[in-house]
Backbone as ProteinMPNN parsed JSONL, in Angstrom:
{"seq_chain_A": "MGRLTVGDSVLWAGSWGSEPSRLVRVTGIQLNEANGSKNGQATESVSWHLVEERRVIVDIDLGINRNGPIPGGGHWAWGFQIKPAPQEAN", "coords_chain_A": {"N_chain_A": [[0.838, -1.169, 0.0], [0.423, 2.333, -0.577], [1.161, 5.75, 0.226], [-0.426, 8.114, 2.416], [-1.16, 11.436, 1.844], [-1.161, 14.94, 2.572], [-3.777, 16.734, 1.107], [-4.777, 14.655, -0.38], [-7.677, 12.925, -1.625], [-10.015, 11.054, 0.192], [-12.036, 8.303, 1.398], [-14.314, 8.76, 3.941], [-15.789, 7.622, 6.917], [-18.125, 8.715, 9.031], [-19.141, 9.166, 12.543], [-17.496, 7.474, 14.112], [-16.823, 5.55, 12.236], [-19.176, 4.24, 11.61], [-21.059, 5.389, 9.905], [-22.214, 5.753, 6.453], [-19.671, 5.853, 3.92], [-18.08, 8.833, 2.679], [-16.765, 11.122, 0.232], [-13.931, 13.013, 1.028], [-11.434, 15.586, 1.651], [-8.057, 15.425, 2.711], [-6.636, 17.63, 4.969], [-4.706, 17.909, 6.846], [-2.236, 16.005, 8.664], [-1.463, 14.057, 11.471], [0.996, 12.259, 13.083], [0.909, 10.12, 15.674], [2.405, 9.67, 18.96], [1.968, 7.199, 20.142], [-0.178, 4.321, 19.654], [-3.512, 5.256, 19.787], [-2.984, 7.539, 21.214], [-3.317, 11.122, 21.498], [-1.32, 12.848, 21.144], [1.244, 14.069, 19.132], [3.193, 14.54, 16.11], [2.919, 16.876, 13.454], [2.757, 16.018, 10.008], [3.474, 15.722, 6.503], [2.977, 13.45, 5.052], [2.256, 9.942, 5.327], [2.687, 6.42, 5.787], [0.215, 4.183, 4.537], [-0.185, 1.843, 6.046], [0.094, 2.587, 8.702], [-2.091, 4.194, 9.031], [-4.293, 2.622, 9.41], [-4.63, 2.141, 12.073], [-5.035, 3.673, 15.355], [-3.011, 5.456, 15.269], [-2.743, 7.625, 13.773], [-4.079, 10.833, 13.191], [-6.27, 12.655, 11.207], [-6.93, 15.784, 9.686], [-9.815, 16.841, 8.063], [-11.565, 18.05, 5.212], [-14.85, 18.366, 4.774], [-16.282, 19.447, 2.759], [-16.259, 18.718, -0.281], [-16.361, 17.984, -3.703], [-16.489, 16.464, -6.953], [-15.536, 18.588, -8.415], [-13.825, 19.985, -6.806], [-12.87, 21.697, -3.679], [-15.446, 22.781, -1.392], [-16.338, 25.676, 0.349], [-15.813, 25.719, 3.924], [-16.557, 23.387, 6.68], [-14.597, 21.812, 8.189], [-13.163, 19.007, 9.876], [-11.957, 16.408, 12.135], [-10.479, 13.106, 12.14], [-9.907, 9.735, 13.229], [-7.417, 7.488, 11.984], [-8.505, 4.935, 11.327], [-11.002, 5.521, 10.391], [-10.902, 6.29, 7.781], [-10.296, 5.527, 4.287], [-8.495, 4.692, 1.278], [-9.55, 6.595, -1.55], [-11.381, 5.669, -4.501], [-9.505, 5.611, -7.525], [-10.566, 7.125, -9.697], [-11.994, 9.08, -8.386], [-10.3, 11.028, -7.503]], "CA_chain_A": [[0.0, 0.0, 0.0], [1.215, 3.546, -0.708], [1.211, 6.745, 1.289], [-1.453, 9.133, 2.555], [-0.506, 12.739, 1.776], [-2.038, 16.097, 2.681], [-4.348, 17.064, -0.193], [-5.413, 13.471, -0.962], [-9.086, 12.621, -1.412], [-10.192, 9.762, 0.85], [-13.386, 7.984, 1.829], [-14.422, 8.915, 5.392], [-17.027, 7.152, 7.532], [-18.332, 9.435, 10.279], [-19.661, 8.453, 13.724], [-16.513, 6.435, 14.465], [-16.772, 4.531, 11.2], [-20.46, 3.554, 11.438], [-21.863, 6.018, 8.854], [-21.764, 5.466, 5.084], [-18.479, 6.61, 3.513], [-18.233, 9.945, 1.736], [-15.499, 11.649, -0.254], [-13.43, 14.205, 1.72], [-10.027, 15.88, 1.355], [-7.176, 15.51, 3.883], [-6.012, 18.944, 5.069], [-3.603, 17.807, 7.792], [-1.952, 14.662, 9.176], [-0.657, 13.994, 12.691], [1.474, 10.934, 13.464], [0.911, 10.125, 17.138], [3.51, 9.019, 19.667], [1.588, 5.809, 20.4], [-1.515, 3.975, 19.183], [-4.543, 5.762, 20.68], [-2.574, 8.827, 21.775], [-3.666, 12.31, 20.713], [-0.107, 13.668, 21.093], [2.107, 13.653, 18.043], [3.817, 15.55, 15.255], [2.334, 17.088, 12.128], [3.561, 15.52, 8.9], [2.831, 15.891, 5.195], [2.705, 12.159, 4.442], [2.452, 8.797, 6.214], [2.373, 5.147, 5.159], [-1.15, 3.747, 4.794], [-0.289, 0.784, 7.061], [-0.071, 3.25, 9.996], [-3.39, 4.854, 9.056], [-5.308, 1.646, 9.793], [-4.731, 2.098, 13.526], [-5.269, 4.986, 15.958], [-1.71, 6.105, 15.322], [-2.812, 8.794, 12.907], [-5.269, 11.679, 13.187], [-6.275, 13.492, 10.013], [-7.883, 16.878, 9.526], [-10.486, 16.62, 6.788], [-12.523, 19.035, 4.72], [-16.033, 17.628, 4.331], [-16.868, 20.115, 1.61], [-15.553, 18.398, -1.521], [-17.051, 17.218, -4.733], [-15.563, 16.17, -8.053], [-15.007, 19.842, -8.946], [-12.902, 20.579, -5.843], [-13.391, 22.007, -2.35], [-16.543, 23.69, -1.118], [-15.935, 26.36, 1.588], [-16.328, 25.299, 5.225], [-16.746, 21.977, 6.981], [-13.419, 21.096, 8.66], [-13.319, 18.049, 10.974], [-10.819, 15.5, 12.274], [-10.857, 11.698, 12.212], [-8.872, 8.73, 13.447], [-7.04, 6.809, 10.754], [-9.362, 3.796, 10.978], [-12.252, 6.007, 9.813], [-10.702, 6.645, 6.369], [-9.666, 4.545, 3.406], [-8.19, 5.333, -0.011], [-10.664, 6.796, -2.488], [-11.132, 5.088, -5.826], [-8.634, 6.455, -8.339], [-11.314, 8.055, -10.529], [-12.581, 10.136, -7.555], [-9.278, 12.046, -7.197]], "C_chain_A": [[0.888, 1.239, 0.0], [1.166, 4.453, 0.51], [-0.02, 7.644, 1.244], [-0.738, 10.469, 2.651], [-1.547, 13.841, 1.924], [-2.483, 16.492, 1.271], [-5.035, 15.894, -0.865], [-6.914, 13.465, -0.697], [-9.165, 11.223, -0.829], [-11.676, 9.536, 1.089], [-13.404, 7.986, 3.349], [-15.781, 8.423, 5.856], [-17.159, 7.82, 8.895], [-18.889, 8.556, 11.384], [-18.809, 7.234, 14.057], [-16.534, 5.264, 13.505], [-18.094, 3.854, 10.915], [-21.34, 4.161, 10.344], [-21.367, 5.587, 7.47], [-20.582, 6.367, 4.711], [-18.848, 7.728, 2.56], [-16.856, 10.483, 1.391], [-15.15, 12.945, 0.471], [-11.975, 14.417, 1.311], [-9.256, 16.015, 2.669], [-6.482, 16.869, 3.872], [-4.863, 18.973, 6.066], [-3.455, 16.381, 8.286], [-1.092, 14.793, 10.423], [-0.293, 12.544, 12.967], [1.67, 10.943, 14.971], [2.063, 9.328, 17.72], [3.234, 7.544, 19.91], [0.182, 5.583, 19.874], [-2.544, 4.436, 20.212], [-4.215, 7.09, 21.328], [-3.075, 9.952, 20.892], [-2.48, 13.264, 20.627], [0.796, 13.155, 19.987], [2.644, 14.834, 17.271], [3.089, 15.645, 13.925], [3.307, 16.588, 11.069], [2.777, 15.712, 7.605], [2.388, 14.566, 4.584], [2.99, 11.05, 5.439], [2.059, 7.532, 5.451], [0.949, 4.709, 5.522], [-1.23, 2.657, 5.862], [-0.392, 1.373, 8.466], [-1.458, 3.861, 10.15], [-4.478, 3.91, 9.556], [-5.486, 1.534, 11.303], [-5.163, 3.465, 14.041], [-3.934, 5.697, 16.16], [-1.687, 7.402, 14.549], [-4.15, 9.506, 13.122], [-5.169, 12.555, 11.943], [-7.288, 14.615, 10.181], [-8.486, 16.697, 8.15], [-11.429, 17.777, 6.483], [-13.686, 18.257, 4.138], [-16.64, 18.216, 3.068], [-16.085, 19.867, 0.346], [-16.51, 17.689, -2.461], [-16.069, 17.011, -5.877], [-14.946, 17.424, -8.66], [-14.052, 20.546, -7.984], [-13.591, 20.954, -4.542], [-14.591, 22.956, -2.378], [-16.193, 24.357, 0.211], [-16.589, 25.777, 2.836], [-16.296, 23.803, 5.437], [-15.522, 21.221, 7.428], [-13.712, 20.219, 9.865], [-12.021, 17.262, 11.117], [-11.352, 14.074, 12.376], [-9.647, 10.856, 12.579], [-8.596, 8.045, 12.112], [-7.976, 5.683, 10.355], [-10.677, 4.225, 10.335], [-12.116, 6.362, 8.321], [-10.103, 5.485, 5.603], [-9.396, 5.241, 2.077], [-9.434, 5.458, -0.877], [-10.333, 6.082, -3.795], [-10.377, 6.08, -6.694], [-9.412, 7.493, -9.131], [-11.936, 9.196, -9.725], [-11.594, 11.249, -7.285], [-9.201, 13.106, -8.25]], "O_chain_A": [[2.0, 1.196, 0.527], [1.134, 3.999, 1.654], [-0.582, 7.901, 0.179], [0.187, 10.623, 3.448], [-2.678, 13.7, 1.46], [-1.664, 16.574, 0.355], [-5.795, 16.086, -1.815], [-7.366, 13.947, 0.341], [-8.476, 10.311, -1.286], [-12.477, 10.466, 0.994], [-12.605, 7.295, 3.981], [-16.806, 8.762, 5.265], [-16.392, 7.525, 9.81], [-19.087, 7.355, 11.197], [-19.313, 6.129, 14.255], [-16.294, 4.122, 13.898], [-18.15, 2.971, 10.059], [-22.283, 3.51, 9.895], [-20.24, 5.113, 7.33], [-20.514, 7.517, 5.146], [-19.772, 7.616, 1.755], [-15.903, 10.324, 2.152], [-15.963, 13.867, 0.529], [-11.359, 13.542, 0.702], [-9.733, 16.636, 3.618], [-5.822, 17.227, 2.896], [-4.123, 19.955, 6.129], [-4.428, 15.629, 8.326], [-0.115, 15.542, 10.44], [-1.174, 11.692, 13.075], [2.502, 11.689, 15.488], [2.622, 8.44, 17.076], [4.155, 6.727, 19.888], [-0.569, 6.536, 19.669], [-2.465, 4.055, 21.38], [-5.088, 7.71, 21.935], [-3.244, 9.775, 19.686], [-2.611, 14.368, 20.098], [1.082, 11.96, 19.907], [2.563, 15.979, 17.716], [2.694, 14.635, 13.342], [4.523, 16.717, 11.214], [1.554, 15.848, 7.626], [1.528, 14.545, 3.703], [3.859, 11.192, 6.299], [1.198, 7.574, 4.573], [0.527, 4.847, 6.67], [-2.256, 2.549, 6.533], [-0.925, 0.709, 9.355], [-1.946, 4.027, 11.268], [-5.494, 4.371, 10.077], [-6.424, 0.879, 11.758], [-5.602, 4.316, 13.267], [-3.762, 6.45, 17.118], [-0.742, 8.184, 14.649], [-5.202, 8.874, 13.22], [-4.117, 13.126, 11.658], [-8.363, 14.42, 10.746], [-7.774, 16.433, 7.181], [-12.007, 18.39, 7.38], [-13.537, 17.568, 3.129], [-17.423, 17.556, 2.386], [-15.31, 20.729, -0.071], [-17.355, 16.898, -2.043], [-14.9, 17.372, -5.744], [-13.932, 17.335, -9.352], [-13.521, 21.605, -8.318], [-14.744, 20.587, -4.312], [-14.723, 23.805, -3.26], [-15.78, 23.657, 1.136], [-17.758, 25.39, 2.818], [-16.042, 23.037, 4.508], [-15.396, 20.049, 7.074], [-14.429, 20.633, 10.776], [-11.097, 17.425, 10.319], [-12.529, 13.862, 12.664], [-8.508, 11.215, 12.278], [-9.447, 8.031, 11.223], [-8.224, 5.486, 9.165], [-11.396, 3.388, 9.789], [-13.109, 6.696, 7.674], [-9.49, 4.584, 6.176], [-10.004, 6.27, 1.783], [-10.263, 4.551, -0.934], [-9.167, 5.911, -4.149], [-10.606, 7.285, -6.591], [-8.97, 8.638, -9.233], [-12.367, 10.188, -10.313], [-12.006, 12.332, -6.87], [-8.394, 14.029, -8.14]]}, "name": "protein", "num_of_chains": 1, "seq": "MGRLTVGDSVLWAGSWGSEPSRLVRVTGIQLNEANGSKNGQATESVSWHLVEERRVIVDIDLGINRNGPIPGGGHWAWGFQIKPAPQEAN"}
């Protein structure tokens, strides 16, 4: 698996992963000191194998469609709540 990078489009499932997935854009990435920790360092890119745990927190912009960002709607999510978007969605 490749890398998650700031600016990537991803599929995000809200409500701790229980809602249907929707397309969002990553606006920030934090690599945490330990799995489940909220303390860490900002980074521009991280390996997807780390994203599958609670080792990564991402800032996401919920306002995105195929034409680009829509103003407003910033949120954060644990790594397990996101997955790579299909290639044609980027």
